C-alpha positions in Angstrom: 119.0 70.4 8.1 121.7 70.8 5.4 121.2 74.6 5.5 121.4 74.6 9.3 124.6 72.6 9.2 126.1 75.0 6.6 125.1 77.9 8.9 126.7 76.2 11.9 129.9 75.6 10.0 129.9 79.3 8.9 129.4 80.4 12.5 132.3 78.3 13.8 134.5 79.5 10.9 133.8 83.2 10.9 132.1 83.9 14.2 128.7 85.4 14.9 127.5 88.4 12.7 126.2 91.6 14.2 122.9 92.9 12.6 122.1 95.8 15.0 122.9 98.2 12.1 121.1 96.2 9.5 118.6 98.2 7.3 115.5 96.0 8.1 116.2 93.9 11.1 113.5 91.7 12.8 113.3 91.3 16.5 112.5 88.3 18.8 113.1 87.5 22.4 116.4 85.8 23.4 117.2 84.0 26.7 120.6 82.9 27.9 123.0 83.3 30.8 123.8 86.9 29.8 121.1 87.6 27.3 117.5 88.5 28.2 115.0 90.5 26.1 114.4 91.4 22.5 117.2 91.5 20.0 117.6 92.4 16.3 118.4 89.8 13.7 118.7 89.9 9.9 118.7 87.5 7.0 121.7 87.1 4.6 121.8 86.4 1.0 122.8 82.8 1.5 120.6 82.0 4.5 117.0 83.0 4.1 115.3 80.7 6.7 114.7 81.9 10.2 116.8 79.4 12.0 119.7 79.5 9.5 119.9 83.2 10.0 119.6 82.9 13.8 122.5 80.4 13.8 124.7 82.9 11.9 124.1 85.2 14.8 124.9 82.5 17.3 121.4 81.6 18.3 118.9 78.8 17.6 115.1 79.2 17.7 112.5 77.3 19.7 110.4 76.5 16.6 111.4 75.5 13.1 109.6 78.2 11.0 108.5 81.2 13.1 110.3 81.1 16.5 109.2 83.5 19.1 112.2 82.8 21.4 115.8 82.1 20.6 118.6 80.7 22.8 122.3 81.3 22.4 124.2 78.3 21.0 126.8 78.9 23.6 124.1 78.2 26.3 123.3 74.8 24.7 127.0 74.1 24.4 127.5 74.7 28.1 124.4 72.7 29.1 125.6 69.8 27.0 128.9 69.6 28.8 127.2 70.1 32.2 124.7 67.3 31.4 127.6 65.1 30.4 129.4 65.3 33.7 126.2 65.6 35.7 123.4 63.6 34.0 120.9 64.5 36.7 121.0 68.2 35.5 118.0 68.2 33.2 116.5 70.8 30.8 113.9 71.5 33.4 116.6 72.4 35.9 118.2 74.6 33.2 114.9 76.4 32.6 114.5 77.1 36.3 118.1 78.3 36.5 117.5 80.8 33.7 114.3 82.0 35.2 115.8 82.7 38.6 119.0 84.1 37.1 116.9 86.9 35.4 114.5 87.3 38.3 111.5 86.4 36.2 108.3 84.3 36.9 108.3 80.6 36.2 107.3 79.8 32.6 105.8 76.4 32.1 106.5 76.4 28.3 110.2 77.3 28.8 111.2 73.6 29.4 109.5 72.6 26.1 111.1 75.5 24.2 114.5 74.6 25.5 113.9 70.9 24.6 113.0 71.8 21.0 116.1 74.0 20.6 118.4 71.4 22.2 117.1 68.6 20.0 117.8 70.7 16.9 121.3 71.6 18.2 122.1 67.9 18.8 120.8 67.0 15.3 123.0 69.7 13.8 126.0 68.3 15.7 125.3 64.8 14.5 125.0 65.9 10.9 128.1 68.1 11.1 130.0 65.1 12.7 128.8 62.9 9.8 130.4 65.2 7.3 133.7 65.2 9.3 133.7 61.4 9.5 133.1 61.2 5.8 136.1 63.4 5.2 138.2 61.2 7.4 137.0 58.1 5.6 135.3 56.7 8.7 131.8 55.6 7.8 129.5 52.7 8.6 130.7 50.6 11.5 134.1 52.2 11.8 133.3 53.7 15.2 132.3 50.5 17.0 135.1 48.6 15.3 137.7 51.1 16.7 136.0 52.4 19.8 138.8 51.1 22.0 142.3 51.3 20.4 144.0 49.1 23.1 141.5 46.4 22.4 140.7 46.5 18.7 143.6 48.3 17.0 145.7 45.3 16.2 149.2 45.8 15.1 151.3 43.7 12.8 153.6 41.1 14.4 152.4 41.7 18.0 153.0 39.0 20.5 150.2 36.4 20.5 147.6 36.7 23.2 145.2 34.0 24.5 142.4 36.5 24.1 142.4 39.3 21.5 140.3 41.5 23.9 138.5 41.1 27.2 135.0 42.4 27.9 132.0 41.9 30.2 128.3 42.0 29.7 125.4 42.6 32.1 121.9 44.1 32.4 120.8 47.0 34.4 117.3 48.2 35.1 117.9 51.8 36.0 117.3 53.2 32.5 113.7 52.2 32.4 111.0 53.9 30.3 107.5 54.3 31.5 104.9 53.1 28.9 103.3 56.2 27.2 99.9 54.8 28.0 100.5 55.8 31.6 101.1 59.4 30.6 98.4 62.0 30.4 97.3 63.1 26.9 97.8 61.5 23.5 101.2 60.2 22.4 102.6 62.3 19.5 104.1 60.4 16.6 107.8 60.8 16.5 109.9 58.9 13.9 113.2 60.6 14.7 116.1 58.5 15.6 119.6 59.0 17.1 120.4 55.3 17.4 124.1 54.6 17.3 125.5 51.7 15.4 126.2 49.8 18.6 122.4 49.4 19.4 120.8 46.1 18.7 117.3 46.4 17.3 114.4 44.5 19.0 114.2 42.3 15.9 117.9 41.2 16.3 117.3 40.3 19.9 114.0 38.5 19.3 115.8 36.3 16.8 116.8 34.3 20.0 113.5 34.5 21.9 112.8 30.8 21.4 116.4 29.7 21.2 116.5 27.8 24.5 113.2 26.1 23.7 114.2 25.2 20.1 117.6 23.9 21.0 116.0 20.7 22.5 114.3 20.0 19.1 117.3 20.7 17.0 118.7 17.5 15.4 122.1 16.4 16.5 125.0 18.1 14.8 122.9 21.1 13.4 123.9 24.2 15.2 124.5 22.8 18.7 127.6 21.1 19.7 125.9 19.3 22.6 123.5 16.3 22.2 121.0 14.7 24.4 122.2 11.7 26.5 119.2 10.7 28.4 115.5 11.5 28.8 114.7 14.6 30.8 114.0 14.0 34.4 111.6 16.9 34.8 109.4 16.5 31.7 105.8 15.7 32.4 103.5 13.7 30.2 99.8 14.0 29.9 97.9 11.5 32.0 95.7 9.0 30.1 92.2 10.1 29.6 89.7 8.5 32.0 87.7 5.6 30.7 85.2 3.1 32.0 87.4 0.1 31.1 91.0 -0.5 32.2 93.6 0.6 29.6 95.6 -2.2 28.1 99.2 -2.1 29.1 100.5 -1.9 25.6 98.7 1.5 25.1 99.9 3.2 28.3 102.5 5.9 27.7 105.7 5.5 29.7 105.8 8.1 32.4 109.3 9.6 33.1 110.9 8.7 36.4 112.8 10.9 38.8 116.4 10.0 38.1 119.1 9.9 40.7 121.0 12.6 38.9 118.6 15.4 40.0 120.1 17.8 42.5 118.6 17.7 45.9 116.2 20.4 46.9 117.8 22.6 49.5 117.7 26.2 50.6 120.2 27.0 47.9 118.6 25.0 45.1 115.0 25.7 45.7 113.5 28.2 43.2 110.1 29.5 42.4 108.4 29.7 39.0 108.5 33.5 39.1 112.3 33.5 39.5 112.8 30.8 36.9 111.2 33.0 34.2 114.1 35.4 34.6 116.4 33.1 32.5 113.9 31.2 30.5 114.6 28.2 32.8 111.0 27.1 32.4 111.9 26.3 28.8 114.9 24.3 30.0 112.7 22.0 32.1 112.0 19.9 29.0 115.6 19.7 28.0 118.4 17.4 29.0 120.3 20.0 31.0 120.8 18.5 34.4 124.2 20.1 34.9 122.9 23.5 33.7 120.0 23.2 36.1 122.4 22.5 39.0 124.5 25.5 38.1 121.5 27.8 37.7 120.1 26.6 41.0 123.3 27.1 43.0 124.7 30.2 41.3 122.0 32.2 39.6 119.9 32.1 42.7 122.5 34.1 44.5 122.7 36.9 41.9 119.3 38.3 41.2 120.3 41.8 40.3 117.3 41.9 37.9 114.9 40.6 40.6 113.0 39.1 42.1 111.9 42.3 43.8 112.4 44.4 40.6 110.8 41.7 38.5 107.6 41.5 40.5 104.7 43.1 38.5 106.9 45.9 37.0 106.7 45.1 33.4 103.1 46.4 32.9 104.3 49.9 33.9 107.6 50.0 31.9 107.7 49.7 28.2 111.5 49.3 28.5 112.8 47.6 31.7 116.5 48.7 31.3 119.5 48.1 29.1 121.8 45.2 28.4 125.3 46.0 27.2 128.8 44.8 26.6 131.9 46.8 27.6 135.5 46.2 27.0 137.9 46.1 29.9 138.8 49.8 29.4 135.2 50.8 29.8 134.1 51.5 26.2 130.6 50.4 25.4 130.8 48.0 22.5 127.1 46.9 22.0 123.9 47.4 23.8 120.1 46.8 23.6 116.9 47.6 25.4 115.4 45.0 27.7 111.7 45.2 26.7 109.2 44.3 29.4 111.4 41.7 30.9 114.4 41.0 33.1 117.6 39.4 31.9 116.2 36.8 29.6 118.7 34.5 27.8 117.9 36.1 24.4 119.8 39.3 25.4 123.2 37.8 26.1 122.7 35.4 23.1 122.1 38.3 20.8 125.1 40.1 22.2 127.4 37.1 21.6 126.2 36.9 18.0 127.1 40.5 17.4 130.5 40.1 19.0 131.3 37.0 16.9 130.1 38.7 13.7 132.0 41.9 14.3 135.1 41.0 16.3 135.8 37.5 15.4 137.8 35.0 17.4 139.5 34.7 20.8 137.1 36.9 22.9 137.2 36.6 26.7 133.8 37.6 28.0 132.6 38.0 31.6 129.0 37.6 32.8 127.6 37.3 36.3 126.1 33.9 35.6 128.5 32.8 32.8 128.7 29.3 34.5 125.0 28.8 33.6 124.8 30.9 30.4 127.8 29.2 28.7 126.1 25.8 28.7 123.0 27.4 27.2 125.2 29.1 24.6 126.8 25.8 23.6 123.4 24.2 23.1 122.2 27.2 21.0 122.5 27.7 17.3 125.6 29.7 18.1 127.3 26.7 19.7 129.5 25.6 16.8 130.6 29.2 16.1 131.5 29.7 19.8 133.8 26.7 19.7 135.3 27.5 16.3 136.0 31.1 17.2 137.3 30.1 20.7 135.1 32.4 22.8 135.8 31.8 26.5 133.5 32.7 29.4 134.5 34.0 32.8 132.5 34.9 36.0 133.5 38.3 37.3 135.8 38.3 40.3 133.4 40.3 42.5 130.4 38.1 41.7 132.5 34.9 41.7 132.9 34.9 45.4 129.1 34.4 45.8 129.1 31.4 43.5 129.6 27.9 44.8 133.2 26.7 45.1 132.8 24.2 42.3 131.9 27.1 40.0 134.7 29.3 41.2 137.5 26.8 40.3 136.3 26.6 36.8 135.1 30.2 36.1 136.8 32.6 38.4 139.4 34.9 36.7 142.1 33.8 39.1 142.0 30.3 37.6 141.5 31.2 33.9 144.6 31.4 31.8 145.1 34.5 29.7 142.9 37.0 31.5 145.6 38.7 33.5 144.5 40.8 36.4 141.2 41.8 34.8 138.2 41.5 37.2 135.5 41.7 34.5 133.5 44.1 36.7 133.5 47.1 34.3 129.8 46.8 33.7 129.2 47.7 37.3 131.4 50.8 37.0 129.6 51.8 33.9 126.2 51.4 35.4 127.3 53.4 38.5 127.6 56.4 36.1 124.6 55.7 33.9 122.3 55.3 36.9 122.5 59.1 37.3 120.8 59.4 33.9 117.6 57.6 35.1 115.8 60.6 36.4 116.0 62.3 33.0 115.0 59.3 30.8 112.4 57.4 32.8 109.5 59.7 31.7 111.0 60.8 28.4 109.8 59.8 24.9 111.4 56.9 23.2 113.5 59.2 21.0 114.6 61.5 23.9 115.5 58.5 26.1 117.7 57.0 23.4 119.2 60.3 22.5 120.2 61.0 26.1 121.7 57.5 26.4 123.7 57.9 23.2 125.0 61.3 24.4 126.0 59.9 27.7 127.9 56.9 26.4 129.6 58.9 23.6 131.0 61.2 26.3 131.8 58.1 28.4 133.9 56.8 25.5 135.8 60.1 25.2 136.4 60.1 28.9 137.7 56.5 28.9 140.0 57.2 26.0 141.5 60.1 27.8 142.0 57.9 30.8 143.5 55.0 28.8 147.1 56.1 29.6 146.4 56.2 33.3 144.6 52.8 33.1 147.7 51.2 31.5 150.0 52.9 34.0 148.0 51.8 37.1 147.6 48.2 35.8 151.3 47.9 35.1 152.2 49.2 38.5 149.7 46.9 40.1 151.0 43.9 38.2 154.6 44.7 39.2 153.7 45.0 42.8 151.5 41.9 42.9 154.2 39.8 41.2 156.9 41.0 43.6 154.9 40.6 46.8 153.4 37.3 45.8 156.7 35.9 44.7 158.4 36.8 48.1 155.6 35.2 50.1 155.4 32.1 47.8 159.1 31.5 48.2 158.8 31.4 52.0 155.9 28.9 51.7 157.6 26.7 49.2 160.6 26.2 51.5 158.2 25.0 54.2 155.9 23.0 52.0 158.5 21.7 49.5 156.2 22.5 46.5 156.7 23.7 43.0 154.6 25.3 40.2 153.6 21.8 38.9 152.1 21.0 42.3 149.8 24.1 42.2 148.6 23.3 38.6 147.9 19.7 39.6 146.1 20.8 42.8 143.8 23.0 40.8 142.9 20.1 38.5 142.4 17.8 41.4 140.1 20.3 43.1 138.1 20.7 39.9 137.8 16.9 39.6 136.8 16.6 43.3 133.8 18.9 42.8 132.9 17.0 39.7 133.0 13.7 41.6 130.7 15.1 44.3 127.9 15.3 41.7 128.4 11.6 40.6 128.3 8.2 42.2 129.1 4.6 41.3 127.0 3.2 38.4 125.9 0.1 40.4 124.6 2.3 43.2 122.8 4.5 40.6 121.1 1.5 39.0 120.1 0.0 42.3 118.5 3.3 43.5 116.8 3.9 40.2 115.2 0.4 40.2 114.2 0.8 43.8 112.6 4.2 43.0 110.6 2.5 40.3 109.5 -0.4 42.6 108.6 2.0 45.4 106.4 4.0 43.0 104.9 0.7 41.6 104.0 -0.6 45.0 102.6 2.7 46.1 100.4 3.0 43.0 99.3 -0.6 43.4 98.1 0.2 47.0 96.4 3.4 45.8 94.7 1.5 43.0 93.5 -1.2 45.5 92.1 1.4 47.8 90.3 3.2 44.9 88.9 -0.2 43.8 87.6 -0.9 47.3 86.0 2.5 47.5 84.4 2.0 44.1 82.9 -1.3 45.1 81.5 0.4 48.3 80.1 3.2 46.2 76.4 1.9 46.3 76.7 1.4 50.0 78.1 4.9 50.6 75.4 6.5 48.4 72.6 4.8 50.4 74.1 4.9 53.9 76.4 7.9 53.8 74.5 10.1 51.4 77.3 10.7 48.8 76.6 13.7 46.6 77.2 13.9 42.9 80.7 15.5 43.5 81.8 12.7 45.8 80.5 10.0 43.4 82.5 11.6 40.5 85.6 11.8 42.7 85.4 8.0 43.6 84.9 7.0 40.0 87.7 9.3 38.8 90.2 7.9 41.3 89.2 4.4 40.4 90.1 5.0 36.7 93.2 7.2 37.1 94.9 5.2 39.9 94.6 2.1 37.8 95.9 3.8 34.7 98.9 5.1 36.6 99.6 1.7 38.0 99.6 0.2 34.5 101.9 2.9 33.2 104.4 2.4 36.1 104.1 -1.4 35.7 105.0 -1.1 32.0 108.0 1.1 32.9 109.3 -1.4 35.5 109.0 -4.2 32.9 111.0 -2.2 30.4 113.7 -1.4 33.0 113.9 -5.1 34.0 114.3 -6.2 30.4 116.9 -3.5 29.7 119.1 -4.5 32.7 118.5 -8.2 32.7 116.6 -8.6 35.9 114.9 -12.0 35.8 113.0 -11.9 39.1 111.4 -8.8 40.4 112.5 -7.8 43.9 109.8 -7.9 46.6 109.9 -6.6 50.2 110.6 -10.1 51.4 113.5 -10.8 49.0 117.2 -10.4 50.0 117.9 -8.1 47.0 115.2 -5.7 48.2 116.6 -5.7 51.8 120.2 -5.1 50.5 118.9 -2.3 48.3 117.2 -0.6 51.1 120.5 -0.6 53.0 122.3 0.8 50.0 119.7 3.6 49.7 119.9 4.4 53.4 123.7 4.7 53.2 123.5 6.6 49.9 121.0 9.1 51.5 123.5 9.6 54.3 126.5 10.1 52.0 124.6 12.5 49.8 123.7 14.5 52.9 127.3 14.5 53.9 128.4 15.6 50.5 125.9 18.4 50.4 126.9 19.6 53.8 130.6 19.3 52.8 130.1 21.4 49.7 128.3 24.1 51.7 130.9 24.2 54.5 133.9 24.1 52.1 132.4 27.1 50.3 131.7 28.9 53.6 135.3 28.4 54.8 136.8 29.6 51.6 134.6 32.7 51.7 135.5 33.3 55.3 139.1 33.2 54.2 138.4 35.9 51.6 136.4 37.9 54.1 139.3 38.1 56.5 141.8 39.2 53.9 143.2 42.8 54.0 142.3 45.0 51.1 138.8 43.6 50.6 136.6 46.6 49.7 133.5 47.5 51.8 131.0 46.6 49.1 132.7 43.2 48.4 132.8 42.5 52.1 129.1 43.4 52.4 128.2 41.1 49.5 130.2 38.3 51.0 128.4 38.8 54.4 125.1 38.6 52.6 126.1 35.5 50.8 127.2 33.9 54.0 123.9 34.7 55.7 122.1 33.0 52.9 124.4 30.0 53.0 124.0 29.8 56.8 120.3 28.9 56.4 121.2 26.4 53.8 123.8 24.8 56.1 121.2 24.6 58.9 118.9 22.6 56.6 121.7 20.5 55.4 122.6 19.7 59.0 119.0 18.6 59.6 119.1 16.3 56.5 122.5 14.9 57.7 121.2 14.1 61.2 118.0 12.5 59.8 120.0 10.3 57.5 122.6 9.5 60.1 120.0 8.3 62.6 118.7 5.8 60.0 122.0 4.0 59.9 123.0 1.0 62.0 124.7 2.0 64.2 123.4 5.6 64.2 125.9 8.4 63.6 126.4 11.1 66.3 124.4 14.2 65.8 126.0 17.2 64.3 125.1 20.7 65.7 125.2 24.1 64.2 127.8 25.2 66.7 130.1 22.4 65.8 130.1 23.5 62.2 130.2 27.3 62.6 133.0 27.3 65.1 135.3 25.2 63.0 138.2 27.1 61.5 139.5 24.6 59.0 138.5 21.5 57.1 140.7 19.3 59.3 138.4 19.9 62.2 135.4 18.2 60.6 135.6 14.5 61.6 132.5 13.6 59.7 134.3 14.2 56.4 135.8 10.7 56.7 132.3 9.4 55.8 132.5 10.8 52.3 133.6 8.6 49.3 136.9 10.6 49.4 138.4 12.0 52.6 138.9 15.6 51.7 141.1 16.3 54.8 144.1 14.5 53.3 143.9 16.2 49.9 146.8 18.7 49.2 144.6 21.4 47.9 142.5 21.3 51.1 145.4 22.3 53.4 145.3 26.0 54.4 149.0 26.6 53.7 148.8 24.9 50.3 145.7 26.8 49.4 147.5 30.1 50.3 150.4 29.0 48.1 148.0 28.2 45.2 146.4 31.7 45.4 149.9 33.3 45.4 151.1 31.2 42.5 148.1 31.9 40.3 148.3 35.6 41.3 151.8 35.7 40.0 150.7 34.0 36.8 147.9 36.4 36.2 150.2 39.4 36.9 152.7 38.2 34.3 149.9 37.8 31.8 148.7 41.3 32.6 152.1 42.8 31.7 152.2 40.9 28.4 148.7 42.2 27.5 149.6 45.8 28.6 152.7 45.6 26.4 150.5 44.8 23.4 147.9 47.5 24.4 150.5 50.2 24.7 151.7 49.6 21.1 148.1 49.4 19.8 147.3 52.7 21.5 150.4 54.5 20.2 149.8 53.2 16.7 146.2 54.3 16.8 147.1 57.8 18.0 149.7 58.1 15.3 147.3 56.9 12.5 144.6 59.2 13.9 147.0 62.1 13.5 147.8 61.0 9.9 144.0 60.7 9.1 143.3 64.2 10.3 146.3 65.7 8.6 145.3 64.2 5.2 141.6 65.0 5.6 142.4 68.7 6.5 144.8 68.9 3.5 142.2 67.4 1.2 139.4 69.8 2.3 141.2 73.0 3.0 140.4 74.4 -0.5 137.3 72.6 -1.6 135.5 72.6 1.8 137.2 75.0 4.2 134.4 74.8 6.8 134.9 71.1 7.2 138.6 71.6 7.3 138.2 74.1 10.1 136.0 71.8 12.1 138.5 69.0 11.6 141.3 71.2 12.8 139.5 72.1 16.0 138.8 68.4 16.7 142.4 67.6 15.8 143.8 70.1 18.3 141.7 68.7 21.0 142.6 65.1 20.2 146.3 66.1 20.0 146.1 67.6 23.5 144.5 64.4 24.9 147.0 62.2 23.1 149.8 64.2 24.5 148.5 63.6 28.0 148.2 59.9 27.2 151.8 59.8 25.8 153.1 61.3 29.0 151.5 58.6 31.1 152.9 55.9 28.8 156.4 57.4 29.3 155.9 57.1 33.0 154.8 53.5 32.5 158.0 52.8 30.6 160.0 53.9 33.5 158.4 51.4 35.9 160.6 48.6 37.1 160.1 45.5 35.1 158.7 47.2 32.0 158.9 44.9 29.1 157.1 46.8 26.3 158.0 49.4 23.7 156.8 52.9 22.9 157.6 52.7 19.2 154.5 52.8 17.0 153.8 49.9 14.8 151.6 49.3 11.7 148.0 48.4 11.9 147.0 45.0 10.4 145.2 45.7 7.1 146.0 49.4 6.9 148.0 50.9 4.0 151.4 51.8 5.4 152.0 54.4 2.6 149.3 56.7 4.2 152.1 57.9 6.5 154.4 58.9 3.7 155.1 62.6 3.6 153.1 63.3 6.8 155.1 64.9 9.7 154.9 63.0 13.0 152.5 64.3 15.7 154.0 66.7 18.2 153.7 64.2 21.1 155.9 61.7 19.3 158.9 64.0 19.2 158.2 66.1 22.3 157.0 63.5 24.7 158.3 60.1 23.4 161.4 61.9 21.8 161.1 60.0 18.6 161.3 61.5 15.1 160.7 58.2 13.3 157.8 57.9 10.9 157.9 54.2 10.1 159.4 50.9 11.1 160.9 48.5 8.5 161.6 44.9 9.4 161.0 41.5 8.0 158.2 39.6 9.6 160.1 36.3 9.9 162.9 38.1 11.8 160.8 38.9 14.8 159.2 35.4 15.3 160.3 33.9 18.6 162.0 37.0 19.9 161.8 37.9 23.6 160.4 41.3 24.7 163.9 42.7 25.2 165.2 41.4 21.9 162.1 42.8 20.2 162.7 46.3 21.6 166.3 46.2 20.5 165.3 45.1 17.0 162.6 47.8 16.8 165.2 50.5 17.7 167.6 49.3 15.1 164.8 49.0 12.5 163.9 52.7 12.8 165.8 53.5 9.8 163.9 56.3 8.1 163.7 59.7 9.9 161.3 62.5 9.1 162.3 65.1 6.5 160.0 67.6 8.1 160.8 70.2 10.8 159.1 69.1 14.0 157.4 72.5 14.5 155.7 72.4 11.1 152.7 70.5 12.3 152.3 72.7 15.4 152.3 75.8 13.2 149.8 74.4 10.8 147.4 73.5 13.6 147.7 76.9 15.2 147.1 78.6 11.8 144.0 76.5 11.1 142.6 77.2 14.6 143.1 80.9 14.7 143.1 82.3 11.1 140.0 83.8 9.7 141.4 83.8 6.1 141.7 80.3 4.7 
């Protein structure tokens, strides 16, 4: 490989050699867009291997030692770029193209020959790039730590941000890999790797495979910031072993009871074991995670992008079921891993969060489709204390958030999270929309070829996103300006009518959050009454069952003689006799313990006044819970209908909302049935509620039955349509202002990164131009390309600075932790003087002087602090670049 890389550098430096007139040439077949047939090649004094000699001629062979066919390197270059922009264009398609282009028959081996040559070409490029990165001083994890300059290239004395950077994570099952055992033939051993630093290994992921299960056994204060507060309501204990004699009460284990805090089973909360496996929820069943279970049931159930259809019986066929990744808000892929024979298990996002905390530190804002459920698991995991210490904040993406229940939205939707600006956290979906096109090429590939194709795709994806970063900032700035102006005008008109202020909207949001929290709770005395009645009901039921089993056991001899009981029926009677009595004793012990704990001196019986009063409380409670559940569903439906009717809602979002509403409609129907059943049990009975009465209502005020809840929602400020509209406008203005502050910071980070990139290339080229001219030439070509891209970005940033309401600066800063003397003696990049019209190399100011300044004061101070101007002619750097790019004599 080193010899091939040397030959490749020589080819790019001196051009291809011509050996037609060589004294002893050797001939092999070549195939390209313009080449077809035999051609002469010759060895040189420095390059004596077949492929190193071929590379000097501009070709690469189809075998490592004695190639019978060679392809032009230019052909592979063109294919690489075509495959980048059109991932569906495979090597097989290229082989067919070449065959038809030269009017030849189909060659079955041509695809493999192209693949071998292309693998070697990519390996050469990776090795050549490694040499260039070493010359630039960028080794190890430099790429992933600087993959997105607006996010990660922090500048000294920049305004503080609530989140240092914003990202999103999600899984996608398009990039599957069929298990080799389903392929014909024998799998060939292949230890090659092209894995990028941003890949997590399976071992790093499996570190968290038992995390959810182990968190319940972790002692308090060791790793998890949450502790158990009561016994799990869903845990099951092994029944006592059957015995011929009654079990003493003192030896009977206490069976858990169904507590009143369990969420009711409805169309929205009902789940199957198969679906539960998706997020390791079966492991959660033995934990104290009632709130998490509620969130999973009501939110996760609506977003099953990894199933259940895709999850059903697919893992036997696919060795890899897809990828899970994290992207920043600008679209750069930060970290990713394979999902191996599974859907989106909790171990994948847990492993991602660990990598983010390790590499990027504190103040991360992270979006995830089911963050409302995942974040509670995260806090209970071994990462919980670090998550809190490093101030990681979770968000549910805006698109997905509208399908979550309203209680989730007010706590997790980006509109109500301070510091996120106008970010929607849906960049994963945009990223997958492009990577999905790669699936047809990778699904039947080898492990190495699949990962190589994914690396190539996302490397180009990063380049494309960097080139678009200037436009990203411009469009977001313009959107923030427009949103702030439009919302402010509409809000002023509403405030005059409603007589409200900003404090009212903040208070209304807190009140709404508290309201949904209260819906899940009830007075303590009611909870105790119901819990005791549940125990008594179970006790009396098991007493009756035990008596019936006892009677059947005593009649057993009679039934054997008269009714001809078989051995199976005899065993069933004896088993029921033992087990029903054991269950009765266990429940009796549990009731006794509860009575001792709560000071109940006399047990309630069906004839006692306490028992009768408790039955009335339970009946009323059942009705109020039915009302609360129906209220929650209807409130969510009305708010989603409001969103659905808004202008500007995209087609796909409208389609998802319609689908969510259809799912919720069935849940509302069932909730109405529960409501009517509970209402008929009251004295006097409540009027029946029909589906039409609910579905035809346009606002909360039209639901008269809401007065039956513990708190009449109709009179709450946040429930009024006009006030809700004002709240949305107010928080929209707040997010737009935050967006502009973040963009101001990102602009300066981006300009600083572009400036320092120019300095690094200038210094690396100067250091290698004598000792390693081939590397210097390669760096100069890359430098010219990057300068052209950065010039385009700078032009877009200038357009941004001309927008009304611009509060940032186009002056470069100094990176935190970077030696500022590296810029000394280096002429500024052409775009700095030509586009930004600056000739300044550095900024000199005292850190304490800028503390507390406004944006306008900061820009003024920066301008006055640009004290030192360049001593170089602006055209010097351009002339140097042109010389390096065109001269054959270094």
